[in-house]
C-alpha positions in Angstrom: 149.7 100.4 17.6 146.4 99.3 19.3 143.6 98.4 17.0 140.4 100.3 16.9 138.5 97.5 18.6 140.9 97.5 21.6 140.6 101.3 21.9 136.9 101.1 21.8 136.8 98.4 24.6 139.1 100.5 26.8 136.9 103.5 26.3 133.8 101.6 27.1 135.4 100.2 30.3 136.3 103.7 31.5 132.8 104.9 30.9 131.3 102.0 32.7 133.5 102.6 35.7 132.7 106.3 35.7 129.0 105.4 35.4 129.2 103.1 38.4 131.1 105.7 40.5 128.6 108.3 39.5 125.7 106.1 40.4 127.3 105.2 43.8 127.9 108.9 44.5 124.3 109.7 43.4 123.0 107.0 45.7 125.2 108.2 48.6 124.0 111.8 48.0 120.4 110.6 48.0 121.0 108.6 51.1 122.7 111.5 52.8 119.9 113.8 51.7 117.3 111.4 52.9 119.1 111.0 56.2 119.5 114.7 56.6 115.8 115.1 55.8 114.9 112.5 58.4 117.2 114.2 60.8 115.6 117.5 60.3 112.0 116.2 60.4 112.3 113.8 63.3 114.7 115.9 65.4 112.2 118.7 65.3 109.8 116.5 67.3 112.5 115.6 69.9 112.5 117.3 73.3 115.5 119.4 74.2 118.1 117.2 75.8 118.8 119.8 78.4 115.3 119.2 79.8 116.8 116.2 81.6 118.5 118.7 84.0 115.0 119.8 85.1 113.3 116.5 84.5 111.5 115.4 87.6 109.6 112.1 87.5 106.4 111.7 89.4 107.3 111.2 93.1 105.3 109.4 95.8 103.4 111.7 98.2 104.3 110.3 101.7 102.2 110.2 104.8 103.9 110.3 108.2 102.5 109.3 111.6 102.7 111.5 114.7 106.2 110.1 115.4 107.6 110.6 111.9 107.2 107.0 110.7 105.8 106.4 107.2 102.3 105.1 107.2 101.2 105.3 103.5 101.5 107.1 100.2 99.6 108.5 97.3 100.9 107.9 93.8 99.9 107.1 90.3 103.5 105.8 90.1 105.2 104.6 93.2 108.7 106.0 93.1 111.4 106.7 95.7 114.2 108.7 94.2 117.8 107.6 95.1 121.3 108.9 94.3 124.1 107.1 92.4 125.8 106.4 95.7 122.7 104.6 96.9 122.7 102.1 94.0 124.3 98.9 95.4 127.3 97.7 93.4 125.7 94.3 93.0 122.7 95.8 91.3 124.9 97.8 88.9 126.7 94.7 88.0 123.5 92.7 87.5 122.0 95.4 85.3 125.0 95.9 83.1 125.7 92.3 82.4 122.0 91.6 81.4 120.7 94.9 80.0 123.8 96.7 78.6 127.2 95.0 78.9 128.9 97.7 76.8 127.3 100.6 78.8 130.7 102.1 79.9 132.0 102.1 76.3 129.2 102.9 73.9 128.0 106.4 72.9 124.3 105.8 73.4 124.0 103.2 70.7 125.7 99.8 70.9 126.7 99.1 67.3 128.5 95.9 68.4 125.5 94.7 70.3 123.2 95.5 67.4 125.4 93.5 65.0 125.5 90.6 67.4 121.8 90.6 67.9 121.1 90.9 64.1 123.4 87.9 63.4 121.8 85.9 66.2 118.4 86.7 65.0 119.1 85.9 61.3 120.9 82.6 62.2 118.1 81.5 64.5 115.2 82.8 62.4 113.8 84.5 65.4 112.8 88.2 65.9 115.7 90.5 66.5 115.6 91.8 70.1 117.7 93.0 72.9 119.4 95.8 71.0 118.4 98.8 73.2 121.0 100.2 75.5 120.2 101.6 79.0 120.5 105.1 77.4 117.9 104.2 74.7 115.6 102.7 77.4 116.0 105.9 79.4 115.1 108.1 76.4 112.0 106.0 75.8 111.0 106.0 79.4 111.4 109.8 80.0 110.3 111.4 76.8 109.3 108.9 74.1 106.8 106.1 73.9 106.9 102.4 73.2 105.3 102.6 69.7 106.9 100.1 67.4 107.7 102.2 64.4 110.7 103.3 62.4 110.1 107.0 63.4 110.1 106.2 67.1 113.2 104.0 66.9 115.1 106.6 64.8 114.2 109.3 67.3 115.3 107.0 70.1 118.7 106.6 68.5 119.1 110.4 68.0 118.0 111.3 71.5 120.2 108.6 73.1 123.3 110.0 71.3 122.3 113.5 72.6 121.9 112.2 76.2 125.4 110.7 76.1 126.9 114.0 74.8 125.6 116.0 77.7 125.4 113.6 80.7 127.8 111.3 82.5 127.4 107.5 82.7 126.6 107.9 86.4 123.9 110.4 85.8 122.3 108.2 83.1 122.4 105.1 85.3 120.9 107.0 88.2 118.0 108.3 86.1 117.4 104.9 84.7 117.3 103.3 88.2 114.7 105.8 89.3 112.6 105.7 86.2 112.3 102.0 85.1 108.9 100.4 85.5 109.0 97.3 87.7 105.4 96.1 88.0 102.4 96.9 90.2 102.8 100.7 89.6 106.3 100.6 91.1 108.9 102.7 89.3 112.6 102.6 90.2 114.4 100.0 92.2 114.0 101.5 95.6 110.2 101.5 95.3 110.2 98.0 94.0 112.5 96.7 96.8 110.1 98.2 99.4 107.1 96.8 97.6 108.2 93.2 96.9 110.5 92.6 99.9 109.5 95.3 102.4 113.1 96.3 102.6 115.3 99.2 101.4 117.4 98.5 98.3 120.6 98.6 100.3 119.4 95.7 102.6 118.5 93.2 99.8 120.2 89.8 99.5 121.9 88.7 96.3 119.0 86.6 95.1 116.6 89.5 95.8 118.7 92.0 93.9 118.7 89.5 91.0 114.9 89.4 91.0 114.8 93.2 90.6 117.5 93.1 87.9 115.4 90.6 86.1 112.3 92.8 86.1 113.0 95.4 83.4 112.9 92.6 80.7 109.7 90.9 82.0 107.7 93.5 84.0 105.3 94.2 81.1 103.9 90.7 81.2 105.0 89.0 84.4 105.7 89.9 88.1 107.0 87.9 91.1 103.4 88.0 92.4 101.4 87.0 89.3 104.0 84.8 87.5 106.7 83.8 90.0 108.0 80.9 87.9 108.7 83.1 84.9 110.5 85.7 87.1 112.5 83.0 88.8 113.8 81.8 85.4 114.8 85.3 84.5 116.4 85.7 88.0 118.5 82.6 87.4 119.6 83.9 84.0 120.8 87.1 85.7 122.8 85.1 88.2 124.3 83.0 85.4 125.3 86.1 83.5 126.9 87.6 86.6 128.9 84.4 87.2 130.0 84.2 83.5 131.2 87.8 83.6 133.1 87.3 86.8 130.9 89.5 89.0 130.3 86.6 91.4 131.6 83.1 91.8 129.9 80.0 90.2 129.2 78.7 93.7 127.5 82.0 94.8 125.3 81.8 91.7 124.5 78.2 92.3 123.5 78.8 95.9 121.4 81.8 95.0 119.6 80.0 92.1 118.6 77.2 94.5 116.8 79.6 96.9 113.1 79.9 96.6 111.5 83.1 95.4 110.4 84.5 98.8 108.4 87.7 98.7 107.2 89.9 101.5 104.7 92.2 99.8 104.7 95.6 101.6 101.6 96.5 103.6 102.7 100.0 104.2 100.8 101.6 101.4 97.6 102.6 103.2 97.2 99.1 104.6 97.6 100.4 108.2 95.0 103.2 108.0 93.3 103.1 104.5 90.1 105.0 105.6 92.2 107.7 107.4 94.5 108.1 104.4 91.6 108.3 101.9 90.0 111.0 104.0 93.2 113.0 103.8 93.6 112.4 100.1 90.0 113.7 99.3 90.6 116.8 101.4 94.0 117.6 99.8 92.7 117.0 96.2 90.0 119.5 96.9 92.7 122.1 97.8 95.6 121.3 95.5 94.2 119.1 92.8 94.8 115.4 91.9 98.0 116.0 90.1 99.7 117.7 93.0 98.6 115.1 95.5 99.5 112.0 93.4 102.5 113.1 91.5 104.4 116.0 93.1 105.8 114.3 96.2 104.0 116.1 99.0 105.0 115.3 102.6 101.9 115.0 104.8 102.5 115.0 108.6 99.4 113.4 110.1 98.1 113.1 113.6 97.7 109.3 113.5 99.4 107.2 116.1 100.6 103.8 114.7 100.1 101.8 117.8 96.6 103.2 118.4 95.7 102.5 114.7 96.9 98.9 114.9 94.8 98.5 118.1 91.8 100.0 116.4 92.1 97.7 113.3 92.4 94.6 115.5 89.5 95.7 117.8 87.1 96.4 115.0 88.1 93.2 113.1 87.8 90.9 116.1 84.7 92.6 117.4 82.8 92.3 114.1 84.0 88.7 113.7 82.8 87.8 117.2 79.5 89.4 116.4 79.2 87.4 113.2 80.1 84.1 114.9 77.4 84.8 117.5 74.9 84.6 114.7 76.1 81.3 113.3 77.4 79.8 110.1 75.9 80.9 106.8 77.1 78.0 104.8 79.8 77.1 102.2 80.4 79.2 99.0 79.5 76.4 96.6 80.5 72.9 95.5 82.7 72.3 92.5 81.4 68.8 91.8 78.1 70.4 90.7 80.0 72.0 87.8 80.4 70.1 84.6 83.8 68.8 83.6 85.4 69.8 86.9 87.2 67.4 89.3 89.0 67.7 92.6 92.3 67.3 90.7 91.6 69.7 87.9 90.0 72.5 89.8 92.0 75.7 90.3 90.9 78.8 92.3 92.1 82.3 91.6 93.0 82.7 95.3 95.6 79.9 95.0 97.9 82.2 92.9 98.3 84.5 95.9 101.2 84.3 98.4 100.5 81.9 101.3 101.1 84.3 104.2 99.9 84.2 107.8 96.7 86.3 108.0 95.7 85.8 104.4 92.1 84.8 103.7 92.0 82.0 101.0 89.4 79.9 99.4 89.9 76.2 100.3 88.6 73.1 98.5 87.4 70.2 100.7 89.1 67.0 99.5 88.0 64.7 102.2 85.8 65.0 105.3 85.2 62.9 108.4 83.4 63.8 111.6 86.6 64.8 113.4 88.8 66.1 110.5 88.7 67.5 107.0 91.4 67.7 104.4 91.5 71.1 102.6 93.3 72.0 99.4 94.9 75.4 98.6 96.6 74.7 95.3 99.9 73.0 96.0 99.3 73.4 99.7 97.0 71.4 102.0 95.7 71.7 105.5 93.8 69.6 108.1 90.9 71.2 109.9 89.8 69.5 113.2 86.3 69.6 114.7 87.5 71.5 117.7 87.9 74.6 115.5 84.3 74.8 114.4 82.4 75.0 117.7 81.1 78.5 116.8 79.3 77.2 113.8 76.9 75.2 116.1 77.5 72.1 114.0 78.0 68.8 115.8 80.7 67.5 113.4 82.6 68.4 110.3 80.4 66.1 108.2 77.4 68.3 109.2 79.4 71.3 107.9 81.2 70.1 104.7 80.8 67.8 101.8 83.6 66.7 99.4 84.0 69.4 96.7 82.8 72.3 99.0 84.5 75.7 98.8 84.9 77.8 102.0 87.0 80.6 103.3 89.9 80.0 105.7 92.4 82.2 107.5 96.0 81.2 107.2 97.6 80.9 110.7 100.9 79.2 109.9 102.9 78.3 106.8 105.3 75.3 106.4 106.7 76.1 102.9 109.0 73.0 102.8 106.1 70.6 103.5 103.6 72.6 101.6 101.3 72.5 104.7 99.1 75.2 106.2 97.5 75.6 109.5 94.2 77.3 109.0 91.0 78.4 110.8 87.5 78.4 109.3 86.6 82.0 108.3 83.4 83.8 107.5 83.4 87.3 106.2 81.1 89.5 108.5 78.2 91.1 106.8 77.9 93.6 109.7 80.0 96.8 109.6 81.6 98.9 112.3 83.6 102.1 112.8 86.0 103.5 115.4 87.4 107.0 115.9 89.9 107.9 118.7 91.1 111.5 119.3 93.3 113.4 121.7 90.8 115.5 123.6 93.2 118.2 124.4 94.4 118.8 120.8 91.6 117.4 118.5 94.2 115.2 116.8 92.6 112.1 115.4 94.8 109.2 116.6 93.0 106.3 115.0 90.2 105.9 112.5 88.6 102.7 111.1 85.7 103.2 108.6 84.6 99.6 108.1 85.6 95.9 108.2 87.5 95.8 104.9 88.6 98.8 102.9 89.2 96.7 99.8 85.7 95.4 100.0 84.1 98.8 100.7 85.7 102.2 100.7 82.7 103.9 102.2 83.9 105.5 105.5 81.4 104.8 108.2 83.2 107.1 110.6 82.8 110.2 108.5 80.2 109.5 105.8 77.5 107.4 107.5 74.7 109.4 109.2 73.1 107.0 111.7 70.6 107.4 114.6 72.6 107.7 117.8 70.1 106.3 120.3 70.8 107.0 123.9 74.4 108.2 123.2 72.7 111.5 122.4 71.3 111.9 125.9 74.4 113.5 127.5 73.7 116.6 125.4 70.2 116.9 126.8 71.5 116.4 130.3 74.2 119.0 129.7 71.6 121.6 128.8 69.7 120.8 132.0 72.8 121.2 134.1 73.7 124.4 132.3 70.2 125.7 133.1 70.7 125.3 136.8 70.0 121.7 137.6 72.6 119.4 139.3 73.2 115.6 139.1 71.3 114.9 142.3 68.2 116.8 141.4 65.2 114.5 140.8 62.8 113.9 138.0 59.8 111.7 137.5 60.3 108.4 135.6 56.6 108.0 135.0 54.2 107.5 132.0 53.8 110.6 129.8 52.3 111.4 126.4 52.9 114.2 123.9 50.9 115.2 120.9 52.5 114.5 117.5 51.5 114.5 113.8 50.7 110.8 114.1 48.7 111.2 117.3 49.8 110.9 120.9 53.4 109.8 121.4 54.1 107.9 124.6 57.8 107.2 125.1 58.8 104.0 126.8 61.8 102.8 128.8 63.9 99.9 127.5 62.5 97.6 130.3 59.0 98.9 129.9 59.0 99.8 133.6 58.9 103.1 135.6 61.0 103.9 138.6 59.1 107.0 139.9 61.2 109.8 141.4 64.9 109.3 140.5 68.0 111.6 140.3 69.5 112.8 137.1 72.5 110.6 138.0 70.4 107.5 138.1 68.5 108.4 135.0 71.8 108.8 133.1 73.4 105.7 134.6 70.4 103.4 133.7 69.7 105.3 130.4 66.1 106.0 131.3 64.2 107.3 128.3 61.3 109.1 129.9 63.4 111.5 132.1 65.4 112.5 129.0 62.3 113.3 127.0 60.9 115.3 130.0 64.1 117.3 130.3 64.1 118.2 126.6 60.4 119.2 126.8 61.2 121.4 129.8 64.1 123.3 128.3 63.1 123.4 124.7 64.0 121.5 121.5 65.1 124.6 119.6 67.4 125.5 122.4 68.8 122.0 122.4 69.6 122.2 118.7 71.4 125.4 119.2 73.3 123.8 122.0 74.3 120.7 120.2 75.7 122.7 117.3 78.1 124.3 119.7 79.4 120.8 120.4 80.2 120.5 116.7 77.2 118.4 115.7 76.3 119.9 112.3 74.1 117.1 111.0 71.2 118.4 108.8 69.0 115.8 110.4 68.5 117.6 113.7 64.7 117.8 113.5 63.0 120.0 116.2 61.0 117.2 117.8 61.1 115.6 121.2 62.3 112.1 120.0 65.6 113.9 119.5 66.2 113.2 123.2 66.4 109.5 122.4 68.8 109.9 119.5 66.4 110.0 116.5 68.8 112.5 114.8 71.3 111.0 112.4 74.9 112.0 113.1 78.4 110.8 112.0 80.6 108.9 114.5 83.4 111.5 114.1 81.1 114.4 115.1 79.7 112.5 118.0 83.2 111.5 119.3 84.5 115.0 118.9 81.5 116.4 120.7 82.1 114.0 123.7 85.7 115.2 123.9 84.3 118.5 125.4 83.4 116.7 128.7 86.9 115.5 129.7 88.4 118.7 128.3 86.7 121.0 130.8 84.1 122.3 128.4 86.5 123.2 125.5 86.3 121.6 122.1 89.2 121.2 119.7 88.2 120.8 116.1 89.1 117.3 114.9 92.1 117.3 112.6 93.9 114.6 110.6 97.0 116.5 109.5 99.5 118.7 111.4 101.2 120.2 108.3 101.8 119.6 104.6 105.0 120.4 102.8 106.2 120.2 99.2 109.0 117.8 98.1 111.6 120.3 99.1 110.2 120.9 102.6 108.5 124.2 102.1 105.4 124.4 104.3 102.2 124.6 102.2 99.8 124.5 105.1 99.9 124.1 108.9 96.8 123.0 110.9 97.0 124.7 114.2 94.8 123.8 117.1 91.3 125.4 116.7 89.8 126.0 120.2 86.1 126.5 120.8 84.6 127.1 124.3 81.4 125.2 124.6 80.2 124.9 128.2 81.5 126.0 131.6 84.1 123.9 133.3 81.7 123.2 136.2 79.1 121.8 133.8 81.7 119.7 132.0 83.0 118.1 135.2 79.5 117.4 136.4 78.8 115.6 133.1 82.0 113.6 133.5 80.7 112.6 136.9 77.4 111.5 135.4 79.0 109.6 132.6 81.3 107.8 135.1 78.1 106.6 136.8 77.2 104.8 133.5 80.4 102.8 133.9 80.3 102.3 137.7 76.7 101.2 138.1 75.0 101.6 134.8 74.8 100.1 131.3 78.5 100.1 130.6 79.8 98.3 133.7 81.9 96.0 131.5 84.3 99.0 131.1 85.2 98.7 134.8 87.5 95.9 133.6 90.0 98.6 132.6 90.5 99.4 136.3 91.0 103.1 135.8 88.8 106.2 135.7 86.8 106.1 132.5 83.4 107.4 131.5 81.0 107.1 128.6 77.6 106.3 127.2 76.0 103.4 125.4 73.5 103.9 122.6 71.0 101.5 120.9 68.3 102.4 118.4 64.9 100.9 117.8 64.9 97.3 116.6 68.6 97.2 117.4 69.7 98.7 114.1 72.5 100.7 115.5 74.8 100.1 118.5 77.1 102.8 120.0 79.5 103.4 122.7 81.4 106.6 123.2 83.7 106.9 126.1 86.8 108.6 127.4 89.7 108.8 129.8 90.9 112.3 130.9 93.0 112.6 127.7 91.6 110.2 125.1 88.1 110.0 123.6 87.0 107.1 121.5 83.7 106.3 119.8 82.5 103.0 118.3 79.5 102.2 116.1 78.2 98.9 114.8 75.4 98.2 112.3 74.5 97.1 108.8 74.9 99.4 105.9 71.3 98.7 104.8 69.5 99.3 108.1 68.3 96.1 109.6 68.3 94.6 113.1 71.5 93.5 114.6 69.5 90.9 116.5 67.6 90.8 119.7 69.8 91.9 122.6 72.5 93.4 120.4 72.7 96.6 122.3 75.5 99.2 122.5 76.7 97.4 125.6 76.9 94.1 123.8 77.9 94.9 120.2 79.9 98.2 120.5 81.3 98.3 124.1 83.5 95.2 123.8 85.3 96.7 120.8 85.9 99.9 122.8 87.2 98.0 125.7 89.6 95.9 123.6 91.0 99.1 121.9 91.4 100.9 125.3 93.1 97.9 126.9 95.7 97.9 124.2 96.5 101.6 124.1 96.4 102.1 127.9 98.5 99.1 128.8 101.4 100.2 130.8 100.2 103.8 131.0 99.6 105.4 134.4 96.0 105.9 135.4 94.9 109.5 134.8 92.5 111.4 137.1 89.6 113.5 135.9 89.3 117.2 137.0 88.1 117.7 140.5 84.4 118.5 141.2 83.6 121.5 143.4 83.2 120.8 147.1 79.4 121.1 147.1 79.2 118.7 144.2 81.5 116.3 146.0 79.4 116.3 149.1 76.2 115.9 147.2 77.4 112.9 145.1 75.4 109.9 146.0 75.7 106.2 145.4 73.2 104.9 142.8 71.6 101.5 143.6 72.2 99.0 140.8 69.0 97.1 139.6 69.1 93.6 138.4 69.0 94.6 134.8 71.7 97.3 135.0 73.9 95.4 132.5 71.2 96.0 129.8 71.0 99.0 127.6 68.1 101.3 128.4 67.4 102.9 125.0 64.4 103.1 122.7 63.9 105.5 119.9 60.6 106.0 118.1 59.9 103.7 115.1 
């Protein structure tokens, strides 16, 4: 029989076991209760998982040219939505082996992966990371945030499990591929492919796909543009993982890893026509609001013609650069050797981080200079500049131009990546500005618009926002009034001294050449841009009547003051209004309101607005054709004879204001009207002799040569028989190539 001590010990052991079990059950109950509480509290803040069915991420608003090609976009987030079938298999493989290798097996949370990451973190003493599945990343991207807290992480786990319950793996992967941020405001792999490589996702090579697959892990702190070496390391890691998991051969991975990180950053996003696109954006935001324009994926079908816009960009750029070079070299941008603790070897410029691409403007550092050649550094690249390339600077040799340590701007012409060599040209950013507008006279469709030399430097649109004095380009409206009141091109008027009373005393207008020609025809007065005949015509038919008349042409400027100097272009008008007004002449007296868009649809294709042609009758056909005849004389024997180089029927008018502050040329063929303006933003002289014929007309000619090349010559509308018989040949004086304009000071 057991002793009392043994019985007591057995009893105590049973009580201890019961106590432990009780405590364990109590702890489990508390844990379950706490978990249930957390579940109730945190789940109440979660979105309904079914919202994913209706979830629609912000989508790019696309702009299309007149032929349907994409020319730009508006977006807070650049995103091009793709389907599961459009995800290349190689991208799926790359993503899964690096971001979520158990994606096909887990139920939203990868317990095995978490355990492996925890063990790795504890054994290495480093922070635990890499535990999120693609589903968890998707839940965070769509509905949650990146806050580093227990609550957010717990909600992420719950929501990921819910997503896996209701959606297939294909749906989850597709959503992820459209939603993941990949740097530079690009979201989703299709948008990133187009941005970094100027290709569609389906056309990418293996090493390019690996770059994109590397981005989810590094996009928040590095990109192929700003930190190419860091991205290249991650790309190579992706390739190694794919080889290790049998998704490609070791040899394929080795070859791809040895390839350089070659980017071709897309220029499609407003780079072709930034001023045109911005004008559209402002108009649409007034109608539909910023959110609709930037996030809802509108489809905007514009009137822009890509080839004409490219020609306009090149014409303005080369024309303003030619003007700037005519006025000489303004000097280097500084010398680094004047800075403390800076040497030729240690100096680094921010420009040198940018891709070295033909056409890029980069700051170069002069390492060595001799009379005939200079060595220029661009980071790891170098270039040699010869003295033959600096003639425009008016310097005798490169030693007159540069000193060692100087910084200057250069345009990249060619790139030899393997040799780290560039071919460059000395560049100077023009201070002068210019604008160009081209429109289809018969429809009012704006085919090209340039609002300045560089949109990134200045977003002010000088084609639509700048009100500038028009000089003699305003005279055709005065002559039109005279013709409409019964005069004809061969009627005469006195080009002789005259004075008019004004608030400042007597005003005596002068001709550009300070000479008087006596009795001349209206045709000659227009061709030679004589000032006094224009003022006399306006005085004869009335300033108030002229203002009413000009408004019919669409000139709505508030600066149409009722004074005689209006005849010489003292009123300030925008280039778009002037160009549209001129389109009345080749269009037989009918004006079509200028328009930049044809129609706007929503993402599904439903039409939101359609801009139909708006027709306004302005002047009789006979008056319009007579004015075309007069303006053809300006080209044939007048101030715009350079335009005869086009060797086809064209007409137009030069314009220059007092002290050469503004230079204009507005001209047309039977179907296309184009206007050009050149000047400084802060009004100052362009320089003696910088008339409309010299500063603006060459830009117009370069543009028209490009867009008319290979096109058959068009013929203007026929004049009436009496007008044909009366048309006379105007003698050309020695100074006909000059621009005969003067506006009052």
